[in-house]
C-alpha positions in Angstrom: 66.8 -27.7 -34.5 63.5 -29.3 -33.6 62.3 -26.1 -32.1 63.2 -24.2 -35.3 61.3 -26.8 -37.4 58.2 -26.4 -35.3 58.5 -22.6 -35.4 58.9 -22.8 -39.2 55.8 -25.1 -39.6 53.8 -22.7 -37.4 54.9 -19.8 -39.5 53.9 -21.6 -42.7 50.5 -22.4 -41.3 50.0 -18.8 -40.3 50.8 -17.7 -43.8 48.5 -20.3 -45.4 45.6 -19.3 -43.1 46.2 -15.7 -44.0 46.1 -16.5 -47.7 42.9 -18.5 -47.2 41.3 -15.7 -45.3 42.2 -13.2 -48.0 40.7 -15.4 -50.7 37.5 -15.5 -48.8 37.4 -11.8 -48.0 33.8 -10.6 -48.5 33.1 -8.5 -51.6 32.4 -4.9 -50.7 31.5 -2.0 -52.9 30.4 1.5 -52.1 27.7 2.8 -54.5 27.0 6.5 -54.5 24.3 7.5 -57.1 26.1 10.9 -57.5 29.0 9.0 -59.1 26.9 7.8 -62.0 25.9 9.4 -65.3 22.8 9.0 -67.4 24.3 7.4 -70.5 26.6 4.5 -71.2 29.2 5.7 -73.7 32.2 3.4 -72.9 33.8 2.8 -76.3 34.0 -0.9 -75.7 30.5 -1.2 -74.3 28.3 1.6 -75.6 24.6 1.2 -74.9 22.7 3.6 -77.2 18.9 3.3 -76.8 17.3 1.9 -79.9 20.2 -0.1 -81.1 20.6 -3.9 -81.4 23.8 -5.9 -81.1 23.8 -9.3 -82.8 26.1 -12.2 -82.0 26.4 -15.6 -83.7 28.6 -18.6 -83.1 28.8 -22.3 -82.8 28.5 -24.0 -79.4 28.4 -27.5 -78.0 24.6 -27.2 -78.1 24.3 -25.9 -81.6 24.3 -22.6 -83.5 23.8 -19.7 -81.1 22.1 -16.5 -82.1 21.9 -13.6 -79.6 20.2 -10.3 -80.0 20.8 -7.5 -77.4 18.3 -4.6 -77.8 19.1 -1.4 -75.9 15.7 -0.1 -74.7 14.6 3.4 -73.9 13.5 2.1 -70.5 15.4 2.6 -67.2 15.3 1.0 -63.8 16.4 2.5 -60.5 18.6 0.2 -58.5 20.4 1.2 -55.3 19.5 4.8 -56.2 21.2 4.5 -59.6 19.3 4.9 -62.9 20.2 1.9 -65.0 19.6 1.3 -68.7 17.5 -1.8 -69.5 18.9 -4.2 -72.0 16.8 -6.9 -73.5 18.7 -10.0 -74.5 17.3 -12.9 -76.5 19.1 -16.2 -77.1 18.3 -18.9 -79.7 19.9 -22.3 -80.2 19.3 -23.8 -83.6 16.4 -21.3 -84.1 14.7 -22.2 -80.8 14.3 -19.4 -78.1 16.1 -20.6 -75.0 16.5 -17.5 -72.9 15.1 -14.0 -72.5 16.9 -11.6 -70.1 16.5 -8.1 -68.8 20.0 -6.7 -67.9 20.6 -3.5 -66.0 23.7 -1.4 -66.6 24.9 2.1 -65.6 28.2 4.0 -66.2 30.1 5.9 -63.5 31.8 9.2 -63.9 35.1 7.5 -64.7 33.7 5.5 -67.6 33.4 2.1 -65.9 30.2 0.2 -66.9 28.5 -1.5 -63.9 26.3 -4.5 -64.0 23.4 -4.2 -61.5 21.7 -7.5 -62.2 19.4 -9.4 -64.5 15.9 -11.0 -64.6 16.2 -14.2 -66.6 13.6 -16.4 -68.1 14.6 -19.8 -69.5 12.5 -21.5 -72.2 11.9 -25.1 -73.2 9.8 -25.9 -76.3 8.7 -22.3 -76.4 7.4 -22.2 -72.8 9.0 -20.4 -69.9 10.3 -22.9 -67.3 12.6 -21.0 -64.9 13.9 -17.7 -63.6 17.0 -19.3 -62.2 20.1 -17.0 -62.1 18.1 -13.8 -61.7 19.5 -11.3 -59.2 19.2 -7.6 -58.4 21.9 -5.5 -56.6 20.8 -4.4 -53.2 18.4 -7.3 -52.8 19.4 -10.2 -50.5 23.0 -9.0 -50.2 23.6 -9.0 -53.9 26.0 -6.3 -55.2 26.9 -4.9 -58.6 30.1 -5.4 -60.4 31.9 -3.9 -63.4 31.2 -5.4 -66.8 33.6 -3.1 -68.7 36.5 -1.1 -67.3 36.9 2.5 -68.3 40.6 2.0 -69.0 41.4 -1.7 -69.5 45.0 -2.7 -68.7 46.6 -6.1 -69.3 46.4 -8.1 -66.2 43.5 -6.2 -64.7 41.2 -8.5 -62.7 37.7 -7.4 -61.8 34.5 -8.9 -60.3 31.6 -8.5 -62.8 28.7 -9.5 -60.4 28.0 -10.8 -57.0 25.2 -12.8 -55.6 26.6 -15.6 -53.5 26.1 -19.1 -55.1 24.1 -17.5 -58.0 26.1 -14.9 -59.8 29.9 -14.7 -59.2 31.5 -13.9 -62.6 35.0 -12.5 -62.9 36.9 -10.9 -65.8 40.6 -10.6 -66.6 42.1 -8.4 -69.3 44.4 -10.6 -71.4 45.4 -8.3 -74.2 44.8 -5.0 -75.9 46.1 -6.0 -79.3 44.0 -9.0 -80.2 42.5 -9.7 -83.7 39.4 -11.3 -85.0 37.5 -11.8 -88.3 33.7 -11.8 -88.4 31.2 -11.4 -91.2 31.1 -7.7 -90.5 34.8 -7.3 -91.1 38.4 -7.9 -89.8 39.7 -6.2 -86.7 42.9 -5.7 -84.9 43.8 -3.8 -81.7 41.1 -5.6 -79.8 40.5 -5.8 -76.1 40.6 -9.5 -75.2 39.1 -10.7 -71.9 38.8 -14.0 -70.0 35.6 -14.5 -68.2 34.9 -17.3 -65.7 33.0 -18.1 -62.5 34.0 -20.3 -59.6 30.5 -21.7 -59.7 31.3 -23.6 -62.9 34.9 -24.7 -62.7 36.5 -25.2 -66.0 34.0 -23.1 -67.9 35.9 -20.2 -69.5 34.9 -17.6 -72.2 37.3 -15.4 -74.2 35.7 -12.2 -75.5 36.9 -9.7 -78.1 35.9 -6.1 -78.1 36.5 -3.4 -80.8 36.5 0.2 -79.7 
């Protein structure tokens, strides 16, 4: 019996080691520029140059106002032509962040996130570029910011730059509902976003096609 118990413990340890190794498996993605198209037309995440998306809400820090402007500019990253998105964030009327985001859509309709250049502000002055990253530089890799065909339970990595950008997404529902000043919506895509770099910090996002 003792021999069986020892064998059982060894087997359990082997399984635990295998699970741990799997959890730490390096992120790998194969990017072929030929697999990407020139426009971002995903119905949940369209990026039409010249348009502005406005978001407002209450946070722990105050009233947040975000404006995302889809520019006519592009940036080539890892051989892929990405659309440049300008994002400005205000808290209680004070500019706190300006970011250039880089996105591209593949032939299947997935929208990829190739990085960002972030400038943080305090009292109207730029103070930091912390959190900036670019795919293909210093082992950083792109992730998917919006799936082509979201399915409940789908889990996907949104970005990867070790210890800097490690966001994940999870599809929670395809029949969510929400009411905003623009109107009331149902049949919404609901996602859960989080990062292991900030344990306990979770965002739920709602998308209308």
